[in-house]
TORPA-4810 file (N, C-alpha, C, O; in nm, 3 decimals):
<nodes>
NODE_1_10.688_15.480_36.373_10.700_15.631_36.409_10.689_15.758_36.314_10.662_15.739_36.195_X
NODE_2_10.713_15.910_36.370_10.661_15.936_36.260_10.767_16.023_36.203_10.871_16.067_36.251_X
NODE_3_10.684_16.041_36.032_10.821_16.051_35.993_10.753_16.233_35.873_10.643_16.238_35.818_X
NODE_4_10.882_16.371_35.868_10.861_16.489_35.820_10.864_16.465_35.706_10.941_16.384_35.654_X
NODE_5_10.778_16.534_35.649_10.853_16.543_35.474_10.812_16.645_35.436_10.703_16.701_35.449_X
NODE_6_10.934_16.679_35.369_10.963_16.814_35.295_10.954_16.873_35.201_10.939_16.777_35.126_X
NODE_7_10.949_17.002_35.103_10.999_17.004_35.030_10.992_17.103_34.995_10.913_17.189_35.034_X
NODE_8_11.152_17.124_34.839_11.184_17.314_34.872_11.086_17.339_34.715_11.101_17.246_34.636_X
NODE_9_11.016_17.423_34.681_10.885_17.428_34.596_10.959_17.534_34.497_11.051_17.602_34.545_X
NODE_10_10.931_17.547_34.390_10.981_17.565_34.239_10.933_17.686_34.250_11.002_17.763_34.183_X
NODE_11_10.846_17.740_34.303_10.782_17.862_34.300_10.777_17.973_34.395_10.824_17.948_34.506_X
NODE_12_10.721_18.115_34.371_10.767_18.165_34.500_10.589_18.148_34.560_10.488_18.093_34.514_X
NODE_13_10.630_18.251_34.720_10.492_18.143_34.819_10.384_18.208_34.775_10.296_18.211_34.862_X
NODE_14_10.359_18.255_34.691_10.210_18.259_34.668_10.143_18.178_34.520_10.028_18.139_34.500_X
NODE_15_10.238_18.174_34.450_10.251_18.047_34.410_10.214_17.918_34.447_10.129_17.848_34.392_X
NODE_16_10.283_17.890_34.544_10.337_17.742_34.604_10.184_17.747_34.720_10.128_17.639_34.738_X
NODE_17_10.127_17.874_34.790_10.056_17.808_34.828_9.854_17.785_34.728_9.753_17.740_34.781_X
NODE_18_9.869_17.836_34.587_9.811_17.832_34.459_9.837_17.647_34.431_9.760_17.559_34.470_X
NODE_19_9.944_17.630_34.366_9.968_17.505_34.371_9.890_17.425_34.467_9.804_17.351_34.420_X
NODE_20_9.913_17.431_34.632_9.903_17.315_34.694_9.738_17.320_34.725_9.690_17.228_34.791_X
NODE_21_9.662_17.415_34.683_9.546_17.424_34.647_9.475_17.389_34.587_9.361_17.365_34.626_X
NODE_22_9.539_17.361_34.394_9.531_17.289_34.301_9.539_17.128_34.365_9.451_17.043_34.347_X
NODE_23_9.671_17.106_34.447_9.718_17.014_34.459_9.576_16.898_34.500_9.526_16.798_34.447_X
NODE_24_9.547_16.996_34.646_9.440_16.886_34.740_9.275_16.905_34.658_9.177_16.833_34.676_X
NODE_25_9.286_17.008_34.577_9.169_16.966_34.467_9.130_16.938_34.411_9.010_16.953_34.385_X
NODE_26_9.223_16.868_34.347_9.291_16.738_34.244_9.312_16.622_34.322_9.318_16.504_34.286_X
NODE_27_9.320_16.661_34.407_9.239_16.457_34.473_9.127_16.480_34.624_9.135_16.469_34.746_X
NODE_28_9.028_16.516_34.521_8.936_16.497_34.612_8.958_16.579_34.758_8.890_16.525_34.845_X
NODE_29_9.039_16.700_34.809_9.074_16.748_34.932_9.067_16.850_34.889_9.069_16.864_34.767_X
NODE_30_9.048_17.030_35.031_8.997_17.079_35.026_9.076_17.173_35.178_9.078_17.133_35.295_X
NODE_31_9.131_17.294_35.126_9.189_17.333_35.282_9.115_17.378_35.378_9.101_17.499_35.366_X
NODE_32_9.061_17.336_35.469_8.971_17.368_35.570_9.008_17.511_35.684_8.948_17.563_35.779_X
NODE_33_9.120_17.532_35.624_9.160_17.636_35.763_9.352_17.688_35.785_9.449_17.636_35.841_X
NODE_34_9.335_17.781_35.726_9.453_17.832_35.733_9.537_17.938_35.870_9.461_18.009_35.935_X
NODE_35_9.660_17.941_35.898_9.651_18.010_36.036_9.798_18.076_36.026_9.900_18.030_36.078_X
NODE_36_9.786_18.197_35.945_9.876_18.330_35.913_9.965_18.289_36.073_9.915_18.291_36.186_X
NODE_37_10.081_18.260_36.041_10.171_18.252_36.164_10.219_18.355_36.168_10.227_18.431_36.264_X
NODE_38_10.271_18.374_36.020_10.363_18.537_36.031_10.292_18.675_36.111_10.330_18.756_36.195_X
NODE_39_10.207_18.658_36.056_10.067_18.758_36.141_10.043_18.743_36.259_9.987_18.846_36.296_X
NODE_40_10.053_18.669_36.347_10.015_18.578_36.458_10.175_18.638_36.543_10.175_18.726_36.629_X
NODE_41_10.250_18.594_36.513_10.372_18.590_36.561_10.425_18.731_36.548_10.524_18.757_36.617_X
NODE_42_10.366_18.848_36.456_10.445_18.932_36.449_10.405_19.057_36.577_10.481_19.152_36.600_X
NODE_43_10.333_19.045_36.617_10.278_19.104_36.704_10.388_19.035_36.842_10.414_19.127_36.920_X
NODE_44_10.441_18.930_36.878_10.525_18.893_36.955_10.698_18.943_36.914_10.800_18.927_36.982_X
NODE_45_10.683_19.000_36.795_10.810_19.083_36.742_10.892_18.956_36.671_11.015_18.958_36.679_X
NODE_46_10.814_18.825_36.587_10.910_18.740_36.530_10.876_18.780_36.399_10.754_18.769_36.405_X
NODE_47_10.894_18.808_36.320_10.857_18.791_36.144_10.947_18.664_36.141_11.057_18.632_36.187_X
NODE_48_10.817_18.591_36.044_10.808_18.446_35.978_10.719_18.467_35.813_10.612_18.409_35.792_X
NODE_49_10.787_18.559_35.708_10.746_18.606_35.613_10.718_18.484_35.567_10.803_18.395_35.564_X
NODE_50_10.560_18.467_35.514_10.525_18.393_35.518_10.429_18.262_35.509_10.346_18.220_35.429_X
NODE_51_10.515_18.200_35.695_10.483_18.112_35.669_10.313_18.097_35.748_10.272_18.144_35.854_X
NODE_52_10.238_18.003_35.635_10.121_18.003_35.699_10.107_17.852_35.736_10.206_17.789_35.699_X
NODE_53_9.984_17.755_35.817_9.958_17.647_35.852_9.813_17.608_35.788_9.719_17.662_35.845_X
NODE_54_9.789_17.546_35.708_9.693_17.499_35.612_9.640_17.330_35.675_9.707_17.228_35.692_X
NODE_55_9.501_17.357_35.698_9.497_17.189_35.754_9.357_17.270_35.591_9.284_17.359_35.548_X
NODE_56_9.463_17.046_35.569_9.377_17.044_35.416_9.315_16.873_35.489_9.350_16.798_35.579_X
NODE_57_9.219_16.878_35.395_9.129_16.722_35.416_9.030_16.701_35.377_8.973_16.808_35.352_X
NODE_58_8.941_16.576_35.346_8.835_16.591_35.222_8.726_16.558_35.362_8.735_16.468_35.446_X
NODE_59_8.637_16.652_35.350_8.542_16.631_35.455_8.405_16.525_35.428_8.304_16.513_35.498_X
NODE_60_8.436_16.465_35.319_8.367_16.371_35.334_8.404_16.281_35.395_8.320_16.222_35.463_X
NODE_61_8.541_16.233_35.395_8.621_16.081_35.513_8.650_16.178_35.646_8.641_16.126_35.758_X
NODE_62_8.681_16.306_35.634_8.648_16.328_35.783_8.562_16.298_35.853_8.590_16.256_35.965_X
NODE_63_8.441_16.310_35.814_8.314_16.262_35.855_8.287_16.109_35.844_8.188_16.060_35.898_X
NODE_64_8.391_16.019_35.760_8.351_15.846_35.810_8.519_15.866_35.965_8.530_15.783_36.056_X
NODE_65_8.576_15.938_35.955_8.710_15.908_36.016_8.633_15.959_36.147_8.643_15.873_36.235_X
NODE_66_8.574_16.051_36.180_8.534_16.125_36.282_8.423_16.015_36.341_8.417_16.011_36.464_X
NODE_67_8.319_15.911_36.256_8.246_15.823_36.318_8.291_15.679_36.370_8.253_15.580_36.432_X
NODE_68_8.426_15.751_36.284_8.505_15.544_36.388_8.529_15.591_36.480_8.502_15.508_36.567_X
NODE_69_8.585_15.725_36.547_8.583_15.778_36.650_8.638_15.924_36.613_8.687_15.974_36.512_X
NODE_70_8.595_15.985_36.787_8.618_16.144_36.829_8.761_16.223_36.784_8.788_16.334_36.737_X
NODE_71_8.867_16.055_36.840_8.988_16.125_36.881_9.092_16.119_36.748_9.213_16.111_36.728_X
NODE_72_8.995_16.127_36.686_9.039_16.139_36.494_9.072_16.289_36.517_9.164_16.324_36.444_X
NODE_73_9.025_16.386_36.594_9.020_16.537_36.581_9.165_16.562_36.579_9.215_16.654_36.514_X
NODE_74_9.251_16.455_36.671_9.377_16.528_36.710_9.463_16.450_36.553_9.575_16.423_36.596_X
NODE_75_9.460_16.416_36.436_9.515_16.392_36.346_9.474_16.477_36.167_9.541_16.502_36.067_X
NODE_76_9.332_16.495_36.207_9.274_16.534_36.091_9.221_16.673_36.140_9.197_16.719_36.252_X
NODE_77_9.211_16.738_35.971_9.263_16.797_35.932_9.426_16.766_35.958_9.497_16.768_36.059_X
NODE_78_9.445_16.744_35.851_9.626_16.711_35.803_9.680_16.896_35.802_9.656_16.983_35.718_X
NODE_79_9.728_16.901_35.881_9.824_17.049_35.880_9.989_17.075_35.826_10.092_17.040_35.883_X
NODE_80_9.974_17.150_35.695_10.039_17.136_35.623_10.174_17.309_35.624_10.155_17.426_35.590_X
NODE_81_10.258_17.261_35.661_10.326_17.409_35.669_10.374_17.442_35.584_10.434_17.351_35.527_X
NODE_82_10.386_17.593_35.510_10.384_17.637_35.381_10.564_17.755_35.413_10.568_17.806_35.524_X
NODE_83_10.631_17.770_35.361_10.682_17.931_35.493_10.820_17.947_35.360_10.889_17.852_35.321_X
NODE_84_10.826_18.028_35.332_10.972_18.150_35.263_11.130_18.139_35.358_11.163_18.220_35.446_X
NODE_85_11.186_18.055_35.326_11.336_18.107_35.405_11.387_18.253_35.322_11.356_18.313_35.219_X
NODE_86_11.483_18.270_35.435_11.543_18.412_35.390_11.577_18.440_35.274_11.560_18.554_35.232_X
NODE_87_11.655_18.306_35.167_11.637_18.352_35.049_11.539_18.362_34.932_11.565_18.360_34.812_X
NODE_88_11.419_18.372_34.994_11.300_18.360_34.858_11.282_18.253_34.869_11.161_18.236_34.882_X
NODE_89_11.376_18.088_34.876_11.239_17.981_34.849_11.126_17.912_34.932_11.152_17.893_35.051_X
NODE_90_11.017_17.878_34.889_10.945_17.860_34.956_10.927_17.661_34.931_10.952_17.588_34.835_X
NODE_91_10.853_17.626_35.122_10.854_17.532_35.119_10.721_17.437_35.205_10.621_17.475_35.267_X
NODE_92_10.753_17.360_35.187_10.655_17.307_35.204_10.630_17.128_35.352_10.692_17.032_35.306_X
NODE_93_10.592_17.109_35.427_10.635_17.037_35.456_10.550_16.970_35.624_10.576_17.042_35.721_X
NODE_94_10.488_16.887_35.644_10.405_16.763_35.718_10.424_16.647_35.737_10.453_16.557_35.658_X
NODE_95_10.407_16.645_35.856_10.390_16.441_35.942_10.332_16.431_35.832_10.262_16.503_35.761_X
NODE_96_10.393_16.273_35.830_10.313_16.153_35.748_10.245_16.139_35.889_10.287_16.124_36.003_X
NODE_97_10.070_16.154_35.807_9.942_16.143_35.910_9.974_15.959_35.923_9.978_15.946_36.046_X
NODE_98_9.998_15.808_35.860_9.988_15.694_35.867_9.962_15.646_36.016_9.874_15.576_36.066_X
NODE_99_10.105_15.731_36.085_10.160_15.635_36.195_10.066_15.733_36.292_10.029_15.700_36.405_X
NODE_100_10.034_15.862_36.226_9.920_15.883_36.391_9.778_15.812_36.362_9.700_15.783_36.453_X
NODE_101_9.757_15.792_36.254_9.603_15.761_36.236_9.635_15.614_36.292_9.545_15.570_36.364_X
NODE_102_9.738_15.536_36.275_9.742_15.427_36.404_9.716_15.427_36.510_9.646_15.340_36.562_X
NODE_103_9.796_15.582_36.606_9.811_15.572_36.709_9.690_15.598_36.771_9.681_15.553_36.886_X
NODE_104_9.584_15.664_36.725_9.426_15.635_36.771_9.359_15.528_36.709_9.245_15.496_36.742_X
NODE_105_9.396_15.496_36.659_9.289_15.399_36.642_9.328_15.257_36.534_9.278_15.261_36.421_X
NODE_106_9.392_15.169_36.561_9.488_15.070_36.471_9.395_15.076_36.362_9.436_15.148_36.271_X
NODE_107_9.227_14.999_36.332_9.171_15.012_36.265_9.121_15.129_36.150_9.036_15.128_36.061_X
NODE_108_9.198_15.210_36.191_9.209_15.297_36.043_9.347_15.351_36.049_9.367_15.470_36.073_X
NODE_109_9.456_15.251_36.023_9.592_15.315_36.021_9.605_15.331_35.859_9.713_15.383_35.832_X
NODE_110_9.519_15.297_35.732_9.559_15.357_35.597_9.475_15.453_35.572_9.470_15.504_35.460_X
NODE_111_9.399_15.491_35.671_9.354_15.617_35.695_9.395_15.711_35.566_9.365_15.831_35.564_X
</nodes>
């Protein structure tokens, strides 16, 4: 089953985003996309200060996964959500991708 993983960051929003970039790089990954959800939803009257969806992946591993099955694009790159709450605390959340890999292709269950 899908597992939600979340952390309250010890840093403010921008420092949390910097730490996410560093952690991705330290693990051979990179931020390959960023959706500023606050800016996108503000046009509809909803404010979500600091809300960003980051797409994190390893392009070389991604190539391997896509060569195995094009359907893996529903899972990779992994989406990580970073947001600030009303008190100003920053949070990071994502779904553990392992069950999603297995659902797309059991051979990729340890992806």
